[in-house]
N, C-alpha and C positions, 0 to 999 in steps of 0.2 A: 530522440524524442518521439519521432513518428513510430519508431519500432516499439517503444514502450506503450504508446497509445494503442497500436494495433494489438499488441500482446494483451493488454488489459481488456480490450473489447472482446477478444477471442475467449479469454478466461471467463469473463462475465457472461458471455453468450452461452458457454458450456455450463456454467453453474445455473443459470436461469433455465436452460433446456433440461437439465437434470431434475430440478424441482418441478418444472411443468410436466415432465414425463412421469414423475412420481404421482402427481395429481391425476393426470389424464389416464395413464395406463394402469397405475397401481390402485388408485382410489376411485377411478371412473368418474371424476369430477371434470366435466368438459366445459362448464361455464360457471361464472360467478353470479348466477341468477338465483332467484327463489329465496327461501327462508335462510337468512344468515349469509347470503352471497357476498354482500359488501364487507362484512366482518371477516369472512374467509379470504376475500381478496386482500385486505390489509394485513392479515396475519401471515399469509403466504408470501406477500411482498416483503414483510419484515424478516421472515425466515430467510428468504433469498438474499436480502441485504446483509444479514449476519454471516451467511456462508460465503458470500462474495468478499466481505470485509476480512474474513479469516484467510482467504486464499489469494486474493489479488494484492498487488503491491509487494510488500515484504510479508511472505506467508508466516503463519503462526509457528511453523516448525523451524524457521530460520533462527540463527543464534541471536539472542537478545531481542526477539520480536514479540514476546508474549504481551507486553503492555500495549505496544503499538497496534497489534492485531486485535486486542480486546477493544481498544478505542475505535478502531475502524469498524468492528462488528457492531458496536453500540450505535455509532453514528450512521452506519450503513443501514441499520434497521429503520432509523428515523427518516433518512433520505429516501429509502425505498418506499416507505409508507407515503411520503410526500409525493413521490413520482407516481405511485398508484393513484393517488387523489387527482393529480394532474391529468393522467390518462383517462380516468373515469369522467372527469368534469369537462375537459377541453378537447379531447381527441375522440369525441363521440361520433364525429362525421367520418372517421376512417374505419372502414370495414375490410379487414384482411381476408383474402380469398382462401380460407382454410375450412371450407364447409364439409370436407370429408371427415373432419374430427368433430365438428360441432353440428347440432341439428339445424341451425338456421344462420342467416347472415347477421352477425352481431358486431357491435363496436369493439375496438381493440381492448378497452378496459374491462370487458366482460369475458374475455378469453384468456385463460391461464397459459395456453400454448403460445400466445403472441405477446401478452403483457409482461410476463416474468422474464423471458429472455431479453426484451428491450430494456427493462429496468436494470437487470444485472449487467448488461453490456455497458450501459451508461456509468454505473457505479464502478465496474471493473476498469474502465478507461480512466475514470477520475482517480481511483486509488493507485493505479499504475503510474500515472503522470505525477502524482504526489510523492511517490517513492523516490527518494533522493539517492538511493544506492547505498553508499557508505561501506562498500566491501573493501578488502585488502588492496585490490587493484586501484581503487579510487584514492586510497591513502598513499600509495606509492606515487601516483601521478602528482598529488599535491606536494609531496616531499621533493620531487624532482623539479617541480615548476619554479621553485625559487622561494623568495621570502626569507624571513629570518630563520636561520638554522641554529640549533643549540649544540654546544660542545661543552664538555666538562673539563675544566683545567684543574690540575692538582694545586692545592694550597700549601702554604708554608707550615702551618701549625699541625701538630699531631696531638691527638687527645686519646689517651688510653691505648696507644699503639696503632690507632687508626688515623688516617689522614683525612682532614676535612676537604671537601671539594666544593667548588662553586661553579655555577652555570654561567657560561659566557655566551651572549647573543652575537651571532655573526650578522653583519649587515654589509651593505655595498661599499662603505668607506674603509673597511679593514680595521676598525677600531678593536675588534676582538683579537685579531692577530697581534696587535701591539700589546694588548693586555696580557695575552698568553706568553709573549716573549719576555715581558717584564716580570712575570711570576717565576721564581726560582724553581727549577726542576730537581727533584731528588731521585736518585736511582734506588730501585727497590732491591732489598737484600733478601 
């Protein structure tokens, strides 16, 4: 569980750093100040949430993960916008010391280089903890762990040259073994 949390934090941190690097180095947007700064902050946070939702947890390229990744991307956008609101409203007293990139000492919610990696790391950790796995190794562990096992016992009747079969549940009392012994067995020819 701690390994998943750490992995999610790292994946989210990398996704947020990539989006922040695209803003700072690529578009030369070092702050979310000025005309449209708040709108740009929420839009980039939503974009970061979408990208983190597509990659963290069960990634979109995994088998059967398209719907799950789409849902995580949608809710990641909403959660990221909410986290950006929280950073801009309630974390105004925290001024990270990254003045080499920014012109002045600004709060964390106004700095894409600080806010986006924080938001993406929180989302990545959440999505990775939410991922239940479900891979083939988990299915093998569940099968070996015990519980009811199913076995197919041959039936008496034949219809159109094919034998009917029934599923017998194995449990701890051995009732399935008694039922299987009572069913007549026929040799296949």
